[in-house]
Every structure is written in structure tokens, then in C-alpha cells.
C-alpha positions, -999 to +999 in steps of 0.1 A: +405+099+351+431+124+350+417+158+333+453+172+316+454+206+305+484+212+284+482+253+280+510+274+266+521+306+290+532+304+326+533+326+350+491+337+348+480+362+367+470+352+407+432+354+399+433+323+370+451+301+393+427+310+418+393+301+394+413+270+383+418+257+418+383+263+426+370+247+402+390+220+402+386+218+441+348+212+433+356+181+412+350+150+430+385+130+433+383+102+403+389+135+379+426+145+389+433+175+374+470+187+360+479+220+342+508+221+321+519+249+319+550+252+281+567+283+282+558+304+248+587+307+222+599+333+207+592+348+178+623+367+168+628+339+145+594+338+133+559+326+144+556+295+122+587+277+145+574+298+177+542+276+170+554+246+161+577+246+190+549+252+213+536+220+195+562+198+206+563+210+240+529+206+241+525+170+228+552+159+246+534+166+274+504+139+259+504+104+276+506+077+248+468+068+259+452+100+261+422+114+242+431+150+227+408+178+226+422+210+210+406+242+219+403+259+186+379+288+179+368+266+144+364+241+160+334+223+174+308+242+192+291+216+216+262+224+241+265+219+281+246+189+270+267+178+244+296+182+265+283+162+295+272+132+276+304+134+258+324+134+291+303+105+301+316+084+274+352+094+280+349+086+314+336+049+311+361+045+283+387+048+311+412+072+290+426+099+303+419+135+287+448+160+275+432+196+267+451+217+245+452+251+248+472+275+219+495+310+227+491+335+213+496+320+175+473+291+186+481+255+182+506+235+160+494+215+132+504+187+150+486+194+177+453+198+156+461+170+135+469+148+171+440+160+188+401+139+181+383+165+187+386+204+181+357+222+204+351+259+204+342+275+237+325+301+218+329+319+184+343+349+205+386+353+212+391+352+241+424+358+263+443+326+264+448+327+305+404+328+307+399+299+281+421+280+320+393+294+337+362+282+313+376+251+307+372+237+340+343+254+353+331+236+321+343+201+330+333+209+363+297+216+349+292+186+327+303+164+354+270+180+379+249+172+351+262+138+346+251+135+385+222+156+384+234+181+409+218+211+406+249+238+401+240+236+363+198+248+359+190+242+325+164+265+306+165+288+334+178+322+337+214+328+348+217+357+370 
């Protein structure tokens, strides 16, 4: 199953690249992680137009059969256990996953409409670069829950 992270913004700081690479490296081979960076559009002609341009580029990067998941603060919150259950079902269904991360203006309405799930990592607002790392770590964590790996310790204090 291909895991495609389609994210607005290019030239990420080294810690973002290193963080996503670390968790991608930990995933088993059957999960192929791909990061697709979408250039931010200029807001000189207005934020709505920039949002529309970015959204068009994002949707162009989505595969025809991909299950699209939009990361949105107003989306549905999932526990680790719920994410793992969904991740397992998605794997069984054999479709690739495309995760959309918007830029400073958020995600275009067309991206939200294309999404089968709007997922909120938190009601907090995070820097978009950090969301990449958090997302890939959560995908790795969901896999560890599915296979019984000790990385995730449900109910225990995380220090």
C-alpha cells in the first residue's frame, strides 16, 4: 500500500525531512511512503485564488483510486486504537492512501470535498511542517498497534 503525503510547502527545515524519514524508515516495506510537496501559491492576487491553485495541484497529485484523507483542524478526532483499526481496514481494501496537508490558508474546498475522511490531529493549530512529522509518526504508531509491536503502550504514562 502506498502512503502518499501531499503537502503544501517546499524547502522544509532539515528536522522535518529527518523526522519524516526516520518514521518512514521504520515502516515495513509493504508501506511505501512518498512525500509530494506542492508549491505555495502567491497570495498577491488574493488568498481564495491561492487556495484554489494549491488545491488544484494537490488533487492532480492524488491517484484516481486513492482514499483521500484531509488533515483539518475541524475534522474528526481519532484515538490511536481507532486509527489502527481504520488503518487495518484500509490495508485490507487494497487502496493507496493520500493524506492532504494544506498550507497557511488551509485546504481548498475541492480537496475537502474529495476527502473520504477529514481527520483532526488535535484542536490545536500546528505549523504545517510539524504536521508532516506527526502524521508519519501516527501512521507508524498505528502499524505497531496492528502488529503488537511494543512501541505503543496503551494506557501507560508516556514520558
